[in-house]
Phi, psi and omega in degrees: 000141176305167171292135176259159180252130176252129178228132169309143172280111179249174177301329183294335187255013180300322177299332178288313176308307181299324177293323174294307184285341170082171180300335181270347171091038182073192178304122178055026178071033186288324185050029176057035170259349181314305176301334186268354184244150169301159179302314183289329179287319184300313185297338178261357185268161178238168191300316183294323181293327182290319178292322178284333171298322173285327174293320177301315179304308182298324174296338187285350180077013166249093181314132179269358183177189177234143178264138172259130174245138174232121183052044177075003178258140181281131181225004183202158178211130167237130185256134178213155181192167169296143192294331186281354171277353188248092194291336178298323177271338179292327187252003182278133178286328182281328185240031169313134169303127179301316168208188178236074179293152173296135179076042175274114181247159177236135170250122199238343187206149174224139173231119178237127182311139183310321183277003185237011178279156178073023178241013183086006181296325177296325176288331178283321178293329175290313177299324183287327181291324181287332176288324181291316181301313181303311181296338178251027170095001172300136168242335179221138178237133179250155175206165191222059186286179172247158167253102190292142179245102181088181178294131185280142177241157178040230188276006176310140178086012183305334180288348190108158179254136185302320183291330173297319177292319182297316178299341178265002176097011177285141175252138164289128185231003175179209186065206182237167178308314182287326186226080180279148171267131180235146178228155165218128173276133184272143179276000000 
């Protein structure tokens, strides 16, 4: 794959985010709000409201993730943020934080354009996300990927793939074999 350019999702790049997510808003009309809402709020929300909620986050000047560009076109997305801003994980019984180290960030979602999958883009997005977290005060990064059984279809694996995180230096610190909780300390 050619070199990609990573950019934070800012108000000026909102149209690129819409283009990548498509008219339906990514998987299940998520607009990458699933990690940012409590489970009860997620189940009662709809795609249009999720889109507007994400737009409000982007307008707040705290980018919720990075867009990947190839030849000027948006081809990928990684969602990352400080752990305390991700209500799904903050209030989850299953994904409760092991501890609260200073500077705890989470990487929670990837969206990769259908025509650019299986080309190593997730690994490039992950490396860019780690650098971004480090530059913005992140000291520890947590992730909640899956360990796929067989070939993935459609948006399966949006949480990330455990082996990609392992190659980037993450260690399994909890969870299950199929859904590990992984962490990496940043230098």
